[in-house]
C-alpha positions in Angstrom: 159.9 -13.2 -5.0 161.6 -11.4 -7.8 164.8 -9.6 -8.5 164.2 -5.9 -8.1 167.8 -4.5 -8.4 171.3 -5.8 -8.9 174.8 -4.6 -8.0 177.9 -5.6 -10.0 175.9 -8.3 -11.8 172.8 -8.6 -14.0 169.5 -10.4 -13.7 170.6 -12.5 -16.7 173.7 -13.7 -15.0 171.8 -14.6 -11.9 169.2 -16.5 -13.8 171.9 -18.4 -15.7 173.1 -19.8 -12.3 176.5 -18.2 -12.5 176.9 -17.8 -8.7 176.6 -19.8 -5.5 174.2 -17.8 -3.3 174.5 -16.4 0.2 171.4 -15.6 2.3 172.6 -13.7 5.4 170.2 -13.6 8.4 170.8 -10.9 11.0 169.3 -11.3 14.4 166.3 -9.0 14.6 165.7 -8.9 10.9 161.9 -9.2 11.0 161.7 -9.9 7.3 163.4 -13.3 7.9 162.8 -14.1 11.6 160.2 -13.5 14.2 162.3 -13.8 17.3 163.9 -17.1 16.3 161.0 -18.4 14.3 161.3 -18.5 10.5 159.0 -16.2 8.5 157.3 -17.2 5.3 159.5 -14.7 3.6 162.6 -16.6 4.6 161.1 -19.9 3.4 160.3 -18.2 0.0 163.9 -16.9 -0.1 165.3 -20.4 0.3 163.1 -21.6 -2.6 164.2 -18.7 -4.7 167.9 -19.2 -3.9 167.7 -22.9 -4.6 166.2 -22.2 -8.0 169.1 -19.9 -9.0 172.2 -21.0 -7.1 175.0 -22.6 -9.1 175.8 -25.6 -6.8 175.1 -24.7 -3.1 173.1 -22.2 -1.0 174.9 -20.8 2.1 172.7 -19.5 4.8 174.8 -17.4 7.1 173.4 -16.6 10.6 175.1 -13.3 11.7 174.7 -13.9 15.4 178.0 -13.2 17.2 178.7 -9.8 15.6 175.4 -8.6 17.1 177.1 -8.7 20.5 177.9 -4.9 20.6 174.3 -4.1 19.7 173.0 -6.3 22.5 175.4 -4.8 25.0 174.3 -1.3 24.2 170.6 -2.1 24.1 170.7 -4.3 27.2 173.1 -2.3 29.5 172.0 -4.0 32.7 173.1 -7.4 31.4 176.8 -8.5 31.5 179.0 -9.3 28.6 178.7 -13.0 29.3 175.0 -12.9 29.5 174.6 -11.0 26.2 177.1 -13.3 24.4 175.2 -16.4 25.6 172.0 -14.7 24.4 173.2 -14.0 20.8 174.7 -17.4 20.5 171.6 -19.1 21.9 169.4 -17.2 19.4 171.7 -18.1 16.6 171.6 -21.7 17.6 167.8 -21.7 17.7 167.5 -20.1 14.3 169.9 -22.8 13.0 167.8 -25.6 14.6 164.6 -24.1 13.1 166.2 -23.9 9.7 167.4 -27.5 9.9 163.9 -28.6 10.9 162.4 -26.7 7.9 165.0 -28.0 5.5 164.1 -31.6 6.4 160.7 -31.0 4.8 162.3 -30.2 1.4 163.1 -32.9 -1.2 166.3 -34.7 -0.5 168.0 -33.2 -3.6 167.3 -29.7 -2.3 168.3 -30.5 1.2 171.8 -31.5 0.0 172.3 -28.1 -1.7 172.0 -26.1 1.6 174.7 -25.2 4.0 173.9 -23.4 7.3 176.6 -21.8 9.3 176.8 -19.3 12.2 179.3 -16.4 12.3 182.1 -18.2 14.2 182.2 -20.9 11.5 182.2 -18.2 8.8 185.1 -16.5 10.6 187.1 -19.7 10.8 186.5 -20.9 7.3 187.4 -17.6 5.6 191.2 -16.9 5.8 190.6 -13.3 4.6 188.2 -12.4 7.4 190.7 -11.4 10.0 193.0 -9.7 7.5 190.1 -7.6 6.0 188.6 -6.8 9.4 191.9 -5.7 10.8 192.4 -3.3 7.8 188.9 -1.9 8.5 189.4 -1.3 12.2 192.8 0.3 11.6 191.2 2.6 9.0 188.4 3.5 11.4 191.0 4.3 14.1 193.4 6.3 12.0 191.2 8.0 9.3 188.8 10.6 10.6 187.0 11.0 7.3 186.4 7.2 7.1 185.3 7.1 10.8 182.8 9.9 10.3 181.4 8.2 7.2 180.8 4.9 9.2 179.3 6.8 12.1 176.9 8.6 9.8 175.9 5.3 8.2 175.1 3.9 11.6 173.1 6.9 12.6 171.1 6.6 9.3 170.5 2.9 9.8 169.7 2.8 13.5 166.7 5.1 13.9 164.6 3.2 16.5 166.4 4.8 19.6 168.6 7.7 20.4 172.1 6.8 21.5 175.1 8.8 22.8 178.0 9.6 20.5 180.1 7.0 22.3 177.4 4.4 21.8 177.1 5.2 18.1 180.8 4.7 17.8 180.5 1.3 19.4 177.6 0.4 17.1 180.0 0.9 14.2 181.6 -2.5 15.1 178.8 -4.3 13.4 179.4 -2.5 10.1 183.2 -3.2 10.4 182.6 -6.9 11.3 180.2 -7.6 8.5 182.2 -5.7 5.9 184.3 -8.8 4.8 181.3 -10.9 3.7 179.5 -7.9 2.2 182.6 -7.0 0.2 184.2 -10.3 -0.7 181.6 -13.0 -0.1 182.4 -16.3 1.5 184.4 -19.5 1.0 183.0 -22.6 2.6 184.0 -26.2 2.0 186.1 -25.2 -1.1 183.2 -23.4 -2.7 183.1 -19.7 -3.3 179.8 -17.9 -2.7 179.7 -14.8 -4.8 176.1 -13.5 -4.7 174.3 -12.1 -1.7 170.5 -11.8 -2.0 168.7 -9.5 0.5 165.3 -7.9 0.8 166.4 -4.3 0.8 169.4 -1.9 0.3 170.5 0.7 2.8 173.3 3.1 3.4 175.7 0.3 4.5 175.2 -1.5 1.2 175.6 1.7 -0.8 178.9 2.4 1.0 180.3 -1.0 0.4 179.3 -1.0 -3.3 181.0 2.4 -3.7 184.2 1.0 -2.1 184.0 -2.0 -4.3 183.8 0.2 -7.4 186.5 2.5 -6.3 184.3 5.5 -6.1 185.3 6.4 -2.5 188.3 5.6 -0.3 190.4 4.4 -3.2 193.4 3.7 -1.0 191.2 1.3 1.0 190.2 -0.5 -2.2 193.8 -1.2 -3.0 194.3 -3.0 0.3 191.3 -5.3 -0.2 191.0 -8.5 -2.2 190.2 -8.5 -5.9 187.4 -11.0 -5.2 184.2 -8.9 -4.9 180.8 -10.3 -4.1 177.7 -9.3 -6.2 174.3 -8.3 -4.8 170.7 -8.7 -5.7 167.7 -7.1 -3.9 164.9 -9.7 -3.9 161.5 -9.3 -2.5 
């Protein structure tokens, strides 16, 4: 694993252990998980993050915000069924992570925190505020809404969806925006660097908002705390 590209930081800053690191795991990200089993890539990521994190590594399982995706892709199943499914998969990934982490030296085990989305939501006071701003912007600003819809259409290429379904799939981008823009606070520690295996149109959009290149009026409503990114693979 090596740093291929950085956003709002430098390789030197990362190697100097300036940041506490976040590794986000999305359900269905085959680079990190095979179903709910951990891939060797994820294990290498954990070792990489432990080497360069400042104090702690936060592994964030983005399970609950996948609900809309599951509802659209599994239309025959109820809301309750799909909710139980995303939470069950998130729980199993967490259990598998805990099992793997127990194989690491004790000193490294103590540096790792694992949380699921609900806990991230509850531990970050800015989440509801930022997410509300995003949903209002999506509702009221046609240009912003079309930008998000185009991002989703670019990112979701495995299946054709109706226009209404694409609009619903935008929920994931709006829900994940907070952590991608401002990072995370957990147990009085701020986690200010996200490492991820690839960049996409969602990341490009968020970086441009962070740097005030687009939707400057939105930038003014958002926190000054901005997470940094590194593409690592």
